[in-house]
C-alpha distance (Angstrom), angle and dihedral (degrees) to the residues before:
residue distance angle dihedral
M1 . . .
N2 3.82 . .
E3 3.78 117.4 .
K4 3.80 113.7 -107.3
I5 3.80 113.7 -100.5
K6 3.81 108.8 -114.8
N7 3.78 117.9 -137.6
T8 3.78 105.1 -135.0
I9 3.77 137.4 -170.6
I10 3.79 124.9 -161.1
I11 3.80 118.8 -143.6
G12 3.78 106.1 -151.1
A13 3.80 122.4 48.2
G14 3.78 95.1 -159.8
L15 3.79 130.8 102.9
A16 3.80 94.7 -66.9
G17 3.80 91.6 49.0
K18 3.79 91.2 50.4
Q19 3.80 91.9 49.0
I20 3.81 91.4 49.7
F21 3.82 88.6 49.5
D22 3.82 90.2 53.9
E23 3.81 89.9 49.8
I24 3.79 93.7 48.2
K25 3.82 91.2 54.5
K26 3.82 87.2 64.9
H27 3.82 91.1 60.3
N28 3.80 122.1 74.0
N29 3.81 96.1 -155.2
Y30 3.85 96.2 65.2
K31 3.80 131.5 63.4
V32 3.81 119.3 -173.9
V33 3.81 107.6 -141.4
G34 3.78 97.8 177.5
F35 3.78 151.6 -26.5
L36 3.79 130.0 -115.8
D37 3.79 124.1 -160.3
D38 3.81 131.0 170.4
D39 3.80 89.8 -137.3
C40 3.82 97.7 97.1
N41 3.81 90.8 -158.7
K42 3.82 90.4 68.5
K43 3.81 94.5 61.1
G44 3.79 108.6 117.5
D45 3.81 94.2 21.4
V46 3.79 115.6 134.4
I47 3.81 120.6 -134.0
G48 3.77 109.4 -170.0
D49 3.79 98.5 -39.4
V50 3.82 96.4 -34.2
L51 3.79 128.4 98.9
V52 3.78 129.6 -130.1
L53 3.80 95.0 -123.9
G54 3.78 100.2 -167.7
T55 3.79 141.8 -75.4
T56 3.80 131.7 -45.1
S57 3.82 87.8 -90.3
D58 3.84 85.3 70.7
L59 3.81 92.0 54.3
K60 3.81 97.9 106.9
K61 3.82 93.6 49.9
V62 3.82 94.0 44.5
I63 3.81 92.5 49.6
K64 3.80 90.3 52.4
D65 3.82 97.1 41.8
K66 3.80 95.2 44.9
N67 3.82 97.1 36.5
V68 3.82 90.2 -125.8
D69 3.82 119.4 -160.9
E70 3.79 101.6 179.0
C71 3.78 142.1 15.8
F72 3.81 130.6 -148.1
I73 3.82 115.8 -156.1
A74 3.81 105.4 -151.0
I75 3.80 106.8 174.5
P76 3.82 104.5 114.2
T77 3.82 93.3 171.2
A78 3.81 94.3 55.4
S79 3.78 119.5 113.3
G80 3.78 121.5 -115.7
K81 3.80 89.7 -105.5
E82 3.83 92.1 52.1
I83 3.81 91.5 49.4
Q84 3.81 90.1 48.2
T85 3.84 90.3 53.3
I86 3.81 91.0 51.8
I87 3.80 91.6 46.4
E88 3.82 89.6 52.3
K89 3.82 89.0 56.9
V90 3.80 94.7 44.9
K91 3.80 98.5 46.3
N92 3.80 92.4 55.2
E93 3.80 89.0 63.1
N94 3.82 94.6 59.0
I95 3.79 96.0 -125.0
K96 3.79 128.2 130.0
Y97 3.78 118.4 -106.2
K98 3.78 138.9 -171.0
I99 3.78 130.8 -166.5
I100 3.78 131.0 -145.4
P101 3.84 117.0 -132.5
R102 3.77 124.7 -97.1
F103 3.82 116.8 -76.2
S104 3.80 91.2 -106.5
E105 3.81 89.0 60.5
I106 3.80 95.6 53.1
I107 3.82 102.4 33.1
K108 3.81 92.3 104.6
G109 3.78 93.9 62.0
T110 3.76 145.4 5.9
V111 3.77 121.2 -75.0
N112 3.79 118.5 -101.4
L113 3.78 136.4 171.9
S114 3.79 91.7 -89.4
D115 3.81 87.5 64.7
L116 3.77 91.2 62.1
R117 3.76 110.9 98.2
E118 3.75 139.4 -161.2
P119 3.82 115.1 -110.3
K120 3.79 111.7 -69.4
N121 3.78 124.4 -133.4
T122 3.80 89.0 -109.4
D123 3.81 90.5 60.2
F124 3.80 86.9 72.6
L125 3.81 95.8 48.9
G126 3.80 93.3 98.6
R127 3.82 92.9 -142.2
A128 3.78 141.6 52.3
M129 3.79 115.3 -80.3
V130 3.79 116.2 -103.4
K131 3.80 109.6 -124.3
K132 3.79 120.7 -163.4
D133 3.78 131.5 -149.1
L134 3.79 104.6 -132.7
Q135 3.81 98.6 -178.5
E136 3.81 92.8 110.9
V137 3.79 88.5 52.9
R138 3.80 90.1 52.4
Q139 3.79 89.3 63.0
M140 3.79 93.7 45.7
I141 3.80 95.0 52.4
K142 3.79 96.0 41.4
G143 3.81 107.9 130.9
K144 3.83 92.6 -1.2
K145 3.80 129.6 129.5
I146 3.79 111.2 -127.5
M147 3.79 126.1 -162.9
I148 3.81 123.4 -161.1
T149 3.79 116.9 -164.2
G150 3.79 113.8 -156.2
A151 3.80 87.0 24.4
G152 3.81 93.0 159.3
G153 3.82 94.5 59.1
S154 3.80 126.9 89.4
I155 3.80 95.0 -92.9
G156 3.82 92.7 38.0
Q157 3.79 92.1 54.4
G158 3.80 90.2 46.2
L159 3.81 89.9 53.1
V160 3.81 90.7 50.8
H161 3.81 90.1 51.6
E162 3.80 94.6 48.7
L163 3.82 95.0 43.7
L164 3.79 92.9 50.5
K165 3.80 88.6 55.3
L166 3.82 86.4 58.3
D167 3.82 92.6 55.7
T168 3.78 94.5 -111.6
Y169 3.79 111.1 -157.3
D170 3.82 98.6 -140.5
L171 3.79 128.1 -1.9
I172 3.80 125.2 -163.9
C173 3.82 112.9 -162.8
L174 3.80 114.1 -163.2
D175 3.80 126.9 -178.2
N176 3.79 135.9 151.3
C177 3.82 92.3 -135.7
E178 3.79 113.1 83.9
Y179 3.81 93.3 -162.1
N180 3.81 93.1 53.0
I181 3.79 91.5 50.3
F182 3.83 90.0 47.2
K183 3.83 91.0 52.7
L184 3.79 90.1 48.3
Q185 3.81 91.6 50.5
Q186 3.81 91.1 49.7
K187 3.79 91.1 50.8
Y188 3.80 95.6 50.0
E189 3.80 101.5 28.5
S190 3.81 91.4 127.7
F191 3.82 90.8 63.3
K192 3.79 112.0 87.1
N193 3.81 96.9 -171.7
I194 3.82 95.9 71.7
K195 3.78 126.0 95.4
Y196 3.81 118.2 -162.8
I197 3.81 119.6 -151.4
V198 3.80 130.0 -178.8
A199 3.81 106.8 -152.2
S200 3.79 141.2 124.1
I201 3.79 123.2 -119.0
Q202 3.82 85.6 -137.4
D203 3.82 90.9 66.7
K204 3.82 104.4 85.8
N205 3.81 96.4 -175.6
S206 3.80 95.2 49.2
L207 3.80 91.3 47.2
D208 3.79 91.6 49.1
H209 3.81 90.4 51.9
I210 3.82 90.9 49.3
F211 3.82 93.4 49.4
L212 3.80 91.5 47.0
N213 3.81 93.2 51.0
D214 3.82 99.3 39.3
M215 3.83 103.2 29.3
P216 3.83 97.7 -156.9
D217 3.81 118.2 -153.2
I218 3.82 98.1 -159.8
I219 3.81 129.8 30.1
F220 3.80 124.3 -159.0
H221 3.79 102.1 -168.2
A222 3.82 108.9 -155.9
A223 3.82 98.7 144.2
A224 3.82 111.2 117.2
Y225 3.77 144.4 118.6
K226 3.79 101.9 -105.4
H227 3.82 111.1 173.5
V228 3.81 109.1 107.0
T229 3.80 102.3 -155.4
F230 3.81 94.2 40.3
M231 3.79 92.0 53.3
E232 3.82 89.7 51.8
E233 3.81 86.0 67.5
N234 3.81 93.4 40.9
V235 3.79 105.1 46.5
E236 3.81 94.3 151.2
A237 3.82 92.5 52.5
A238 3.82 92.5 48.0
I239 3.81 91.6 52.2
K240 3.81 95.8 44.8
N241 3.79 94.8 47.1
N242 3.79 105.7 32.4
I243 3.81 99.8 36.1
F244 3.78 107.2 25.9
G245 3.80 95.3 31.0
T246 3.80 87.2 55.5
L247 3.81 90.1 45.7
N248 3.81 89.0 55.6
V249 3.79 90.7 54.3
L250 3.81 92.6 46.1
N251 3.80 91.9 51.7
L252 3.79 91.4 50.4
C253 3.80 91.1 49.1
E254 3.80 86.2 58.4
K255 3.79 94.6 44.2
Y256 3.81 95.6 48.9
C257 3.84 98.6 34.7
V258 3.81 97.3 -117.8
S259 3.82 107.5 -171.2
N260 3.83 99.8 -145.3
F261 3.80 133.9 21.8
V262 3.84 118.7 -175.7
M263 3.80 118.9 -177.0
V264 3.79 125.5 -159.6
S265 3.80 109.4 -130.7
T266 3.82 134.3 170.2
D267 3.79 143.7 -127.8
K268 3.80 85.7 -114.3
A269 3.81 87.7 73.9
V270 3.82 88.8 69.7
N271 3.82 107.5 96.4
P272 3.82 88.0 -22.7
T273 3.80 122.0 -139.1
S274 3.82 97.2 174.7
V275 3.80 136.0 63.3
M276 3.80 90.2 -119.6
G277 3.81 91.5 50.3
V278 3.78 95.1 48.5
T279 3.82 92.8 48.4
K280 3.80 89.1 55.8
R281 3.82 91.3 45.9
I282 3.79 89.4 53.3
C283 3.82 89.0 49.8
E284 3.81 88.9 53.6
K285 3.82 89.0 53.0
M286 3.81 88.9 48.5
I287 3.82 88.5 56.2
E288 3.80 90.2 52.6
T289 3.81 91.0 47.5
Y290 3.81 93.8 50.3
S291 3.79 91.8 45.1
N292 3.80 89.1 56.4
N293 3.79 92.7 52.0
T294 3.80 105.4 43.9
K295 3.77 143.9 55.3
K296 3.81 94.8 -173.0
T297 3.80 102.7 74.5
K298 3.79 134.2 33.7
Y299 3.82 108.7 -136.2
T300 3.81 121.1 -160.8
G301 3.78 137.9 155.9
V302 3.79 136.2 -151.3
R303 3.78 121.7 -145.5
F304 3.80 124.1 -164.2
G305 3.80 142.0 148.9
N306 3.78 134.3 -110.4
V307 3.79 116.1 -27.2
I308 3.79 116.3 -135.6
G309 3.79 111.9 -125.9
S310 3.79 97.0 11.7
S311 3.79 119.3 135.8
G312 3.79 110.5 -74.8
S313 3.82 94.3 8.7
V314 3.77 119.9 144.1
I315 3.83 100.6 -112.7
P316 3.84 97.5 61.5
I317 3.81 88.3 45.7
F318 3.80 91.9 51.1
K319 3.83 91.2 46.7
K320 3.79 91.2 55.0
Q321 3.80 92.4 47.6
I322 3.81 91.9 48.3
R323 3.81 95.0 48.3
F324 3.78 90.3 55.9
K325 3.83 90.9 39.8
R326 3.76 89.8 -122.5
E327 3.75 121.1 152.4
I328 3.79 115.8 -86.7
T329 3.79 114.5 -125.9
I330 3.82 119.8 -146.3
T331 3.77 125.7 176.4
D332 3.83 96.7 -135.3
K333 3.80 137.6 -6.2
D334 3.82 90.7 -122.5
V335 3.81 100.1 44.3
E336 3.81 114.1 123.9
R337 3.78 136.7 178.3
Y338 3.81 142.5 -171.6
F339 3.80 114.5 -114.5
M340 3.77 136.2 -162.6
T341 3.79 136.0 167.1
I342 3.79 126.6 -106.1
P343 3.87 92.4 -112.7
E344 3.82 90.5 50.6
A345 3.80 91.9 49.5
C346 3.80 94.1 46.9
Q347 3.80 95.2 45.2
L348 3.81 88.8 50.4
I349 3.82 91.2 50.9
I350 3.80 92.6 49.0
Q351 3.79 95.7 43.2
S352 3.81 93.1 48.3
S353 3.81 88.7 62.7
T354 3.82 87.5 75.2
L355 3.81 95.0 48.1
G356 3.74 141.4 78.5
L357 3.75 134.8 -5.3
D358 3.77 135.7 -67.6
G359 3.79 112.8 -58.3
D360 3.80 96.7 18.6
I361 3.81 119.8 144.8
F362 3.80 115.2 -153.6
V363 3.81 128.3 -153.5
L364 3.78 133.0 -170.5
D365 3.79 121.9 -132.8
M366 3.81 99.0 -120.0
G367 3.79 97.6 176.3
K368 3.77 120.6 -125.7
P369 3.80 123.7 -13.5
I370 3.81 116.9 -103.9
K371 3.78 121.4 -124.3
I372 3.81 107.0 -124.4
L373 3.82 92.4 -142.4
D374 3.82 90.2 56.5
L375 3.80 89.7 46.8
A376 3.81 91.1 52.7
K377 3.82 92.5 49.4
D378 3.81 91.7 47.3
M379 3.80 91.2 51.9
I380 3.80 92.8 48.3
R381 3.82 91.0 51.4
A382 3.82 91.3 45.9
Y383 3.80 88.0 62.3
G384 3.80 91.0 52.3
L385 3.80 94.1 -104.6
V386 3.78 132.6 122.8
P387 3.84 120.7 -119.1
E388 3.81 113.3 -116.1
K389 3.81 90.6 6.4
D390 3.80 103.9 62.4
V391 3.80 97.1 12.1
K392 3.79 121.6 27.2
I393 3.81 122.6 -144.9
R394 3.81 118.3 -141.9
F395 3.80 126.8 -171.6
I396 3.80 114.7 -142.3
G397 3.81 102.4 178.2
L398 3.79 131.7 -108.3
R399 3.79 114.3 -60.0
N400 3.78 127.9 -137.0
G401 3.79 112.4 -63.4
E402 3.81 95.8 11.8
K403 3.80 125.9 125.9
L404 3.78 127.0 -148.0
T405 3.80 89.5 -134.0
E406 3.78 126.1 13.9
E407 3.78 116.1 -125.4
L408 3.77 115.3 -89.2
L409 3.77 103.9 -94.6
L410 3.73 94.7 -154.7
D411 3.78 136.4 42.1
I412 3.79 105.2 173.4
R413 3.80 90.6 -163.5
A414 3.81 91.2 58.5
N415 3.79 102.6 32.8
V416 3.78 131.9 70.8
A417 3.79 120.8 -112.3
T418 3.80 118.8 -133.9
K419 3.79 129.2 -150.0
Y420 3.79 88.4 -96.7
E421 3.78 120.0 81.0
K422 3.81 115.6 -105.0
I423 3.83 95.4 3.5
Y424 3.79 115.8 114.7
I425 3.79 137.0 176.4
T426 3.78 114.2 -125.9
N427 3.76 121.1 -130.9
K428 3.77 110.9 -99.8
E429 3.76 120.2 -117.3
E430 3.77 115.4 -100.0
S431 3.79 109.1 -78.4
F432 3.77 115.2 -78.6
D433 3.79 134.7 -166.9
N434 3.82 103.5 -84.8
A435 3.80 94.2 -168.7
G436 3.80 92.7 46.7
F437 3.80 90.2 47.4
M438 3.81 91.6 54.3
E439 3.82 90.9 47.8
D440 3.81 89.8 52.3
L441 3.81 88.4 51.2
K442 3.80 89.4 56.1
V443 3.81 90.2 52.2
L444 3.82 90.1 50.8
E445 3.82 91.3 48.6
A446 3.80 91.9 51.6
E447 3.80 91.1 48.9
V448 3.81 96.3 47.5
C449 3.83 91.2 49.1
K450 3.79 93.9 56.6
T451 3.80 118.8 114.0
K452 3.79 91.0 -124.3
I453 3.79 113.1 46.2
D454 3.81 123.6 -154.4
V455 3.82 106.0 -159.8
D456 3.81 93.2 -164.1
I457 3.81 90.1 57.8
L458 3.81 90.2 49.1
L459 3.80 91.2 50.8
G460 3.79 90.3 49.8
L461 3.80 91.3 52.1
L462 3.80 90.8 48.4
K463 3.81 88.2 52.8
K464 3.80 90.3 51.9
L465 3.80 91.1 52.1
A466 3.83 92.7 45.6
P467 3.83 108.1 25.7
N468 3.82 93.1 -172.2
F469 3.84 90.3 62.8
D470 3.82 106.1 124.0
H471 3.78 105.6 -178.6
K472 3.81 111.2 -146.5
L473 3.79 118.4 -149.3
Y474 3.81 120.4 -179.9
C-alpha cells in the first residue's frame, strides 16, 4: 500500500525555505501546499508553483483550508524566542512539525530533508536559554588541575565538555561506574590532558591516594545519588554516598589545600521532603561549616532544578512513551517543576567558582516552573499526535518524597544579585552550632554503619541535622 501523501506547509519563505521546497519535490510522500512568512511583503509571492499564503497569524485558517498534515519550520536565523513563539502557534493545531538547524549549522552546504530535525528538548523549555560568558573563568583555571567527581553522569559529562572548551590544563575525571568512565574516554580519546579514574567517593583510602598523586587545585563535586523515589527505598545508600562521600571529599580538600570546591546541589534541598533532598541540604550545611573553619579552601554550592535530558529525567521518558504511543504517566495534574538545560547547569557551576565568599550557595533564575501536564501535552502535539486520542495520560499519584510544587528557588527581594545576569546568592540559614552539627554527623555515621539498620532512627537523625526536613509519605 502506498504511503499517504502529506500536505505540508513551510514556515519561512527565505533561502532555506526555498531549498527545503526543492528537496521536498524529490520525495513522493510530501506535497507543499503553501508558504507562510512573517514578512508581510512576501504575501502573494510564488516560489516554484506555490504561493506564500500569509503570515503565521494565518496558520489556523491555512491548516484548515489546505488540510495540512505537517509543518516545516525553515527560519535558521531566528532566535530561540522567535522559534518558541512559532512552535506555540503550531502545536495548538495538533499537526506534526520539524525544524531545520541554525544557519551556523548549515552554512557549509545547502539544506536538505536530512537537516530537518525532530523537536529538541530545549523546544519545551518555555524560555530562552541562559548563556554564560566564561572568559573570566578561563583566566582562573589557567594552569590548574581540575577534578570532576561523578564525571560520567549527565552533569559530569557536561562539565567535561564546557571545561575542555576553556582549554583546561589538566582534567581528572572520577566516577564509580566503569562503563560511564569508558564511554567518556571513548568520546574524548583525542584529548591527552584527561585522566580517567574509576573510584567511589565513599572509599576514603582510594580518594586519599588519588588526591596525593594528582593534587587537584579545583573540585567540581557532581557525584551523588539523585533519584528521589529510588532513594526513599535506599535511605542507607543515600546517606553513605551523598553525605559521607561528600564529607570524604571535603576532608581531603582540607588535607591537600585544594583552592576551590564547588558542589552540585538541588532545589529539592529547599525545605526538603525527601531523603535525597535532605542529604543535599545537609551537604550544603557542611559547606557552610567547613567555610567557617578554614582559610585553605573556598567552599561553594550551586542549586538548580530539573535538568532536561539528564538520565532519568521526564522528557526522555515521555519521548519513549510517545514514540510507542503508550500512555504517559504523570503523578498529579497540578505537579510542576523548574527546568534547565545541561549546558546552562554546567556553565552556572563553572562560573560560580569565580563568585561569592566561602559557604555561599548560588541559584539560577530559571523563570516560571512548568506544569508537567502541559509539558506532556506539548510533547504529544509536537509529534503530530493528539493528547488523550493518540496518547492517553494517566495520573498515578505523588510518590514518597515528592512535592506537588518545588520550592521557589529564587526570591529576588531576599537574595543577593551577583555581577552575572540571573545568578543569585541565597540567604544563608540562621546561624547554627557548627560543632554540634559535626557531632550529630558522627552519630549519624555510627548509626548508618551498623550491621542492622533502623531506618526510622536514620530519619530522626536526618531531621536533627536539618530541622526543616518534612518527610512526605503517600
